[in-house]
ZASESE-397502 format. One line per 8 residues: their letters; for each residue x, y, z of C-alpha. Coordinates in steps of 0.001 Angstrom, whole numbers, plus 500000, padded with zeros to 6 digits. Example, Ala and Ser with C-alpha at 12.3 -4.5 7.8 and 13.67 -1.06 7.14 Angstrom:
<recs>
as> 512300,495500,507800 ~ 513670,498940,507140
</recs>
This chain:
<recs>
xxxxxxxx> 021688,813436,793643 ~ 023807,810993,790952 ~ 025315,810853,787644 ~ 026278,808156,786041 ~ 029452,808991,783239 ~ 030209,805842,780378 ~ 031468,807951,777501 ~ 032973,804269,776093
xxxxxxxx> 036176,804962,776826 ~ 036544,801755,779468 ~ 035755,803696,782662 ~ 032286,804162,783371 ~ 031711,805879,786337 ~ 028952,807320,788685 ~ 029143,809785,791057 ~ 027266,810723,794229
xxxxxxxx> 026335,813403,796407 ~ 024484,812632,799635 ~ 022392,815559,802018 ~ 024157,815981,805569 ~ 020673,816865,806327 ~ 018590,814443,808698 ~ 015593,813538,806823 ~ 013029,812739,809299
xxxxxxxx> 009868,810262,809205 ~ 007058,813125,807398 ~ 009920,813732,805173 ~ 010600,817118,806276 ~ 014190,817930,806552 ~ 015866,817703,810047 ~ 018202,820527,811067 ~ 021391,820280,809846
xxxxxxxx> 023836,821094,813226 ~ 022842,821706,816583 ~ 024002,824183,819986 ~ 025788,822767,822736 ~ 026947,824758,825505 ~ 030473,824429,826413 ~ 030928,823721,830297 ~ 033683,824794,832461
xxxxxxxx> 034781,822182,835042 ~ 031912,822867,837574 ~ 029429,821974,834300 ~ 028310,825592,834636 ~ 027815,827449,830853 ~ 030790,829731,830478 ~ 029923,833419,829543 ~ 032110,835589,827068
xxxxxxxx> 031423,839078,827668 ~ 033506,839784,824174 ~ 030136,838634,822412 ~ 027381,838868,824894 ~ 026631,835247,825175 ~ 027302,831630,826661 ~ 029967,830235,824270 ~ 029108,827347,822747
xxxxxxxx> 030005,825005,819979 ~ 027850,823759,816666 ~ 027503,820105,816572 ~ 026611,818025,813140 ~ 022685,815991,813861 ~ 023866,813300,811795 ~ 027777,811842,811342 ~ 027794,810993,807950
xxxxxxxx> 030406,813149,806922 ~ 032898,811691,809286 ~ 035943,809658,807426 ~ 035194,805974,808935 ~ 031705,806349,807081 ~ 033013,805943,803564 ~ 034786,802881,805138 ~ 031803,801138,805704
xxxxxxxx> 030260,802442,803178 ~ 032851,801046,800761 ~ 032615,797999,802864 ~ 029156,797550,801644 ~ 030131,798718,797948 ~ 032171,795901,797403 ~ 030292,793366,799223 ~ 027318,794093,796900
xxxxxxxx> 029517,794140,794025 ~ 030934,790950,794591 ~ 027562,789221,795271 ~ 026553,790445,791933 ~ 030228,789296,790072 ~ 028641,785607,792401 ~ 025525,785521,790881 ~ 026100,785966,787336
xxxxxxxx> 028975,784265,787024 ~ 032555,786152,786377 ~ 034811,784696,788544 ~ 036778,788474,789654 ~ 035863,789989,793280 ~ 036618,793565,794031 ~ 038132,794326,796964 ~ 037688,798418,798674
xxxxxxxx> 041004,797996,801045 ~ 045051,799495,799597 ~ 047149,797568,798433 ~ 048417,797453,801163 ~ 045995,796145,803854 ~ 045691,793346,801792 ~ 048945,792052,802629 ~ 049983,792390,798513
xxxxxxxx> 053265,793708,797621 ~ 052392,795735,794883 ~ 053333,799867,794928 ~ 049128,801471,794019 ~ 049544,803992,791123 ~ 048438,807463,791553 ~ 044747,808660,789812 ~ 045430,810188,786800
xxxxxxxx> 042788,812964,786940 ~ 040215,813726,784343 ~ 042840,816182,782302 ~ 045682,814502,782564 ~ 043841,811073,781768 ~ 042635,813317,778526 ~ 045805,813884,777717 ~ 047340,809833,778145
xxxxxxxx> 045061,809012,775184 ~ 045533,811806,773303 ~ 049579,810261,773146 ~ 050831,813718,775347 ~ 052800,811547,777932 ~ 052320,814107,781928 ~ 054216,814029,785366 ~ 051347,811706,786330
xxxxxxxx> 051165,809369,783895 ~ 055252,809061,783997 ~ 055538,808070,787475 ~ 052667,804951,786990 ~ 055361,803989,784385 ~ 057517,803825,786542 ~ 055420,802619,789077 ~ 054672,799650,786811
xxxxxxxx> 058179,799254,786202 ~ 058973,798634,790015 ~ 055942,796119,790741 ~ 057620,794614,787860 ~ 061059,794101,789492 ~ 059255,793224,792841 ~ 056788,790139,791151 ~ 060663,789145,789022
xxxxxxxx> 062566,789205,792546 ~ 059983,787540,794554 ~ 060061,784775,791669 ~ 064326,784309,792100 ~ 063874,784171,796118 ~ 061645,781588,796196 ~ 063988,779098,793666 ~ 066341,780302,795589
xxxxxxxx> 065360,779505,799161 ~ 063444,776725,796980 ~ 066848,775113,796531 ~ 068196,775826,799990 ~ 066060,774080,801629 ~ 067029,770807,798930 ~ 070243,771417,799645 ~ 070109,771769,803310
xxxxxxxx> 068119,768582,803577 ~ 071371,767218,802197 ~ 072847,764647,804427 ~ 076146,765016,803704 ~ 076858,768111,801291 ~ 080206,768038,799440 ~ 081941,771274,800261 ~ 082790,773969,797749
xxxxxxxx> 086362,772757,796735 ~ 084731,769710,795553 ~ 082641,771401,793452 ~ 085631,773280,791890 ~ 087348,770193,791495 ~ 084711,768615,789741 ~ 084276,771117,786598 ~ 088318,770685,786906
xxxxxxxx> 088362,766862,786096 ~ 085691,767737,783315 ~ 087577,769632,781549 ~ 090337,767167,781572 ~ 087671,765071,780508 ~ 085975,767079,778251 ~ 086697,765681,774826 ~ 085845,761862,776557
xxxxxxxx> 082650,762985,777736 ~ 078712,763722,777125 ~ 078696,766548,779298 ~ 076085,769289,779086 ~ 077917,772959,777936 ~ 076091,774298,780731 ~ 077914,773002,783334 ~ 080783,776133,782377
xxxxxxxx> 078518,778094,782178 ~ 080923,780790,783870 ~ 084626,781631,782067 ~ 086330,779070,784062 ~ 086932,777419,787739 ~ 088910,780888,788476 ~ 086006,782852,788342 ~ 083931,781028,791027
xxxxxxxx> 087047,780643,792911 ~ 087018,784767,793221 ~ 083573,784608,794249 ~ 084477,782154,796631 ~ 087006,783885,797888 ~ 086268,787180,797389 ~ 083013,786606,800021 ~ 084882,784429,802162
xxxxxxxx> 083166,781187,801399 ~ 084348,777862,802403 ~ 081494,775352,802371 ~ 077372,775180,802077 ~ 076894,777172,805008 ~ 078422,780054,803492 ~ 077318,779848,800479 ~ 073761,778952,801949
xxxxxxxx> 074455,782203,804369 ~ 075496,784447,801229 ~ 072239,783992,799684 ~ 070698,784609,802456 ~ 072358,787939,803351 ~ 071497,788954,798966 ~ 068155,787523,799515 ~ 067353,790257,802536
xxxxxxxx> 068481,793222,801200 ~ 067004,793040,798417 ~ 063744,792768,800046 ~ 064842,795683,802194 ~ 065067,797771,799355 ~ 061746,796449,797856 ~ 060302,797730,801679 ~ 062399,800966,801213
xxxxxxxx> 060973,801626,797927 ~ 057513,801216,798336 ~ 056725,803914,801384 ~ 058969,806238,799322 ~ 057465,805706,796104 ~ 053805,806122,797265 ~ 054941,809315,799472 ~ 056401,810775,795867
xxxxxxxx> 053199,810160,794107 ~ 051283,812792,797241 ~ 053904,814899,797297 ~ 054053,815154,793252 ~ 049833,815397,793677 ~ 050663,818686,796560 ~ 053142,820367,794133 ~ 050977,820437,791361
xxxxxxxx> 047274,821555,793158 ~ 049899,824453,794651 ~ 051210,825299,791132 ~ 047313,825555,789814 ~ 046483,827426,792638 ~ 049068,830023,792519 ~ 048460,830176,788572 ~ 044373,831267,788553
xxxxxxxx> 044179,832663,792359 ~ 043615,836690,791923 ~ 042867,836338,788499 ~ 039999,838543,787517 ~ 038085,836311,784097 ~ 038421,832331,784166 ~ 037123,830276,781698 ~ 034974,827786,782449
xxxxxxxx> 037936,825287,782405 ~ 040099,826865,784248 ~ 037506,828252,786919 ~ 037122,823883,787919 ~ 040675,823287,788037 ~ 041106,826034,790885 ~ 038649,824762,792695 ~ 039714,821221,792688
xxxxxxxx> 043012,822570,794194 ~ 041620,825325,796747 ~ 039802,822021,797924 ~ 042276,819788,797974 ~ 044765,821665,799097 ~ 042017,822786,802191 ~ 041793,819140,802934 ~ 045792,818676,803216
xxxxxxxx> 046118,821822,805299 ~ 043585,820731,807461 ~ 043182,824266,808557 ~ 046848,825916,807996 ~ 046979,827952,805676 ~ 050630,829118,804908 ~ 051374,826331,801827 ~ 054880,824326,802477
xxxxxxxx> 055164,824548,798252 ~ 059379,824672,799180 ~ 059321,821669,801600 ~ 057613,819436,799862 ~ 059730,820258,796469 ~ 062844,819747,799066 ~ 061348,816748,800547 ~ 060442,815500,796672
xxxxxxxx> 064371,815758,795788 ~ 065755,814278,798369 ~ 063500,811116,798699 ~ 063840,810695,794295 ~ 067941,810886,794963 ~ 067077,808214,798197 ~ 065055,806719,795053 ~ 067942,806570,793373
xxxxxxxx> 070224,805426,794938 ~ 068205,802115,796332 ~ 067888,801528,792366 ~ 071461,801976,791782 ~ 072498,799101,794574 ~ 069362,796970,793453 ~ 071181,796710,789392 ~ 074262,796285,791788
xxxxxxxx> 072550,793185,793803 ~ 070712,791995,790294 ~ 074777,791334,788714 ~ 075394,789864,792119 ~ 072603,787230,791828 ~ 073322,786552,788314 ~ 076474,785131,789722 ~ 075779,783573,792182
xxxxxxxx> 072636,782206,790709 ~ 075509,780090,787642 ~ 077602,779228,790601 ~ 074205,777518,791696 ~ 074185,776094,787539 ~ 077163,774729,787695 ~ 076922,772758,790734 ~ 073591,771418,790193
xxxxxxxx> 074730,770387,786548 ~ 077767,768386,788062 ~ 075875,767001,791086 ~ 073548,765548,788649 ~ 076565,764663,786035 ~ 077762,762357,788752 ~ 074097,761056,789758 ~ 074595,759851,786714
xxxxxxxx> 078370,758321,786593 ~ 076935,756359,789449 ~ 074052,754599,789451 ~ 075976,752250,786761 ~ 078886,751603,788690 ~ 075878,750291,791516 ~ 073738,748622,789268 ~ 076793,746981,789228
xxxx> 078438,746725,791785 ~ 075037,744447,793107 ~ 075169,742278,789788 ~ 078774,740911,791588
</recs>
């Protein structure tokens, strides 16, 4: 059975329900499962005196309900869609794999569901909607961080290729010298982005940076710590999304459990929560809601700590980038001043 839904809200989709029974060549239904006797180490059937029969287990006739099949079908569906997209000249492609499996540094959003989606469309904020908005902000931070890291790495590579890198003391001296000539020189004001040379000196001293190699190492250290925060936040955000859904479904389940008269909407919510929790618990009966909430609170606190450190690092990186810009402008000005001198030397 299948049903295609498209209400015009930008989310066309289909619900497909498949049988678990095999179909014989003549079109008749086959057996859903078969009985298999449990054997002892000697290969003999084991008799159960309580049930007065031999012990056995049910074996599905097909493997259509295996989770691995869902992966195969999703991959096949992606291939069919991409073939059609290519046939009709569309550049976009779909991928059934998660961001993590694709190697994409992006935190996936959580599924809103019918009720939450409808509330969000009416302008009513939901917990899942708020979580997705937080994830979007985190993903934007990750993209900005990657762009900044790329710029810093490019600059570090350029500086490492310099055969005679000047010392940082030379950079500071260059700033001081140009301050004394500010009225006579056309040096760009961007050279003086730092309030004064003392601020630069304080940064270098507090981080024990004595030369370009030390500055390079400081950049690498900050980049490494930022990447470490990025990698720690991704699984935390994913786990928080999972725990939030566990807790929400448990609350719905307990809210309607035992209630005698349920409306159609309440029955749908209760059944969905029951089926969801049944899959989560995998045979266990007691719902660890208290443990879920404790883990959620712990991870939320850990996430806040990481975000605070990220903001502190952001300020440090900004200060380091200001130093980088000042150094770059000084070098560029020196090159411009040296070019006329070299021309004069050649003329002589």
